[in-house]
PLY file of the C-alpha trace (Angstrom):
ply
format ascii 1.0
element vertex 150
property float x
property float y
property float z
element edge 149
property int vertex1
property int vertex2
end_header
12.75 10.59 -5.01
16.31 11.69 -5.65
17.39 12.31 -9.23
19.83 9.37 -9.02
17.19 7.01 -7.64
14.71 8.12 -10.30
17.22 7.55 -13.11
18.09 4.07 -11.79
14.42 3.18 -11.40
13.52 4.34 -14.91
16.52 2.49 -16.39
15.49 -0.73 -14.66
11.91 -0.24 -15.76
13.01 0.27 -19.35
14.82 -3.10 -19.26
11.47 -4.87 -18.79
10.77 -6.27 -22.21
7.73 -4.84 -23.97
7.19 -8.39 -25.20
6.52 -9.69 -21.70
2.89 -10.27 -21.04
2.91 -8.20 -17.84
-0.72 -7.07 -18.04
-1.97 -10.61 -18.56
0.20 -11.86 -15.70
-1.02 -9.10 -13.40
-4.64 -9.93 -14.20
-3.93 -13.60 -13.48
-2.42 -12.73 -10.09
-5.44 -10.55 -9.30
-7.76 -13.40 -10.24
-5.76 -15.76 -8.02
-6.07 -13.34 -5.08
-9.87 -13.20 -5.45
-10.12 -16.99 -5.75
-7.86 -17.44 -2.71
-10.15 -15.23 -0.58
-13.30 -16.87 -1.96
-11.85 -20.25 -0.94
-11.40 -18.97 2.62
-7.78 -17.82 2.46
-6.54 -14.90 4.53
-5.04 -12.42 2.08
-2.60 -9.93 3.55
-0.84 -6.97 2.00
2.70 -5.70 2.15
5.41 -4.42 -0.11
7.92 -6.72 -1.72
11.26 -5.29 -2.85
11.34 -5.32 -6.63
15.09 -5.15 -6.99
14.72 -2.11 -9.23
13.84 0.50 -6.64
10.21 0.57 -7.72
8.78 0.13 -4.24
8.65 3.11 -1.91
7.28 2.49 1.58
4.05 4.33 2.26
3.35 5.26 -1.33
3.60 1.63 -2.42
1.24 0.57 0.36
-1.39 3.02 -0.86
-1.02 1.82 -4.44
-1.34 -1.77 -3.27
-4.75 -0.99 -1.77
-5.81 0.60 -5.05
-4.62 -2.48 -6.95
-6.71 -4.70 -4.67
-9.75 -2.68 -5.71
-8.70 -3.00 -9.36
-8.54 -6.76 -8.71
-12.22 -6.74 -7.80
-12.29 -6.24 -4.04
-14.48 -3.45 -2.67
-12.64 -0.48 -1.17
-13.60 -1.63 2.34
-12.38 -5.17 1.64
-9.08 -3.80 0.31
-8.59 -1.57 3.36
-9.30 -4.53 5.66
-6.84 -6.71 3.74
-4.18 -4.01 4.19
-4.83 -3.45 7.89
-6.80 -6.01 9.86
-5.73 -9.13 7.97
-2.05 -8.58 8.72
-2.81 -8.22 12.42
-4.97 -11.35 12.29
-2.21 -13.32 10.54
0.22 -12.27 13.29
-2.28 -13.19 16.02
-2.41 -9.55 17.14
-5.92 -8.69 15.94
-7.23 -8.31 19.50
-4.67 -5.55 20.03
-4.14 -3.87 16.60
-5.42 -3.86 13.03
-8.75 -2.11 13.49
-10.22 0.83 15.33
-11.89 -0.15 18.60
-11.92 0.93 22.23
-8.82 -0.36 24.01
-6.82 -1.12 20.84
-3.57 0.54 19.85
-3.82 2.38 16.56
-1.57 4.19 14.15
-3.91 6.08 11.85
-3.86 8.19 8.75
-6.38 10.91 8.07
-7.26 11.43 4.42
-9.22 14.07 2.60
-12.16 12.32 0.99
-13.74 8.93 1.49
-11.65 5.96 0.33
-14.50 3.63 1.38
-16.42 4.88 -1.65
-13.61 6.29 -3.85
-10.39 4.37 -3.31
-8.28 7.03 -5.04
-8.93 9.27 -2.03
-6.51 7.05 -0.08
-3.74 9.06 -1.76
-4.93 12.30 -0.10
-3.08 11.74 3.18
-3.20 14.80 5.42
-2.06 13.59 8.84
-0.46 10.37 10.05
-0.69 9.42 13.73
2.13 7.17 14.93
2.42 6.30 18.62
-0.05 9.06 19.45
1.83 11.81 17.62
0.34 13.49 14.54
2.60 14.18 11.57
1.79 16.49 8.67
2.34 14.34 5.58
3.19 17.20 3.24
5.80 18.59 5.65
7.37 15.14 6.02
7.57 14.70 2.25
9.13 18.15 1.85
11.67 17.40 4.60
13.06 14.43 2.65
12.85 15.97 -0.80
15.77 14.62 -2.81
16.75 12.07 -0.17
14.44 9.14 -0.89
16.48 6.42 -2.52
19.78 7.54 -1.01
19.39 6.28 2.57
0 1
1 2
2 3
3 4
4 5
5 6
6 7
7 8
8 9
9 10
10 11
11 12
12 13
13 14
14 15
15 16
16 17
17 18
18 19
19 20
20 21
21 22
22 23
23 24
24 25
25 26
26 27
27 28
28 29
29 30
30 31
31 32
32 33
33 34
34 35
35 36
36 37
37 38
38 39
39 40
40 41
41 42
42 43
43 44
44 45
45 46
46 47
47 48
48 49
49 50
50 51
51 52
52 53
53 54
54 55
55 56
56 57
57 58
58 59
59 60
60 61
61 62
62 63
63 64
64 65
65 66
66 67
67 68
68 69
69 70
70 71
71 72
72 73
73 74
74 75
75 76
76 77
77 78
78 79
79 80
80 81
81 82
82 83
83 84
84 85
85 86
86 87
87 88
88 89
89 90
90 91
91 92
92 93
93 94
94 95
95 96
96 97
97 98
98 99
99 100
100 101
101 102
102 103
103 104
104 105
105 106
106 107
107 108
108 109
109 110
110 111
111 112
112 113
113 114
114 115
115 116
116 117
117 118
118 119
119 120
120 121
121 122
122 123
123 124
124 125
125 126
126 127
127 128
128 129
129 130
130 131
131 132
132 133
133 134
134 135
135 136
136 137
137 138
138 139
139 140
140 141
141 142
142 143
143 144
144 145
145 146
146 147
147 148
148 149
């Protein structure tokens, strides 16, 4: 994240009143998500712009999966919510959203096993997009100081 983007993000974050009941509200949202799924709802995942620069594509997606686990979903349920459910919602689940013979797939390879330890989802080593593998660390280094500017 660029210095400017970081400063703006931290300033916006500081404006959030310490008197707001953020933790209680977050727990309520998490409870609602679990109840929605238990009632048969199709929960999907995706980043929403916060208006304060607090959402960074890729990193925010990983954190969202971790938050789903914190909400009470198993790691496998959270991964499915973040991958297959979106494809199902779009009516594309026969083509994308899971790994199967004949399906298109963009994949990320992680060090560890997020199915048992969700924090391992942060250990991204290689991302495959359209059949091409990208070294995550090299990509991050190539945009050092640019995130938040473009």
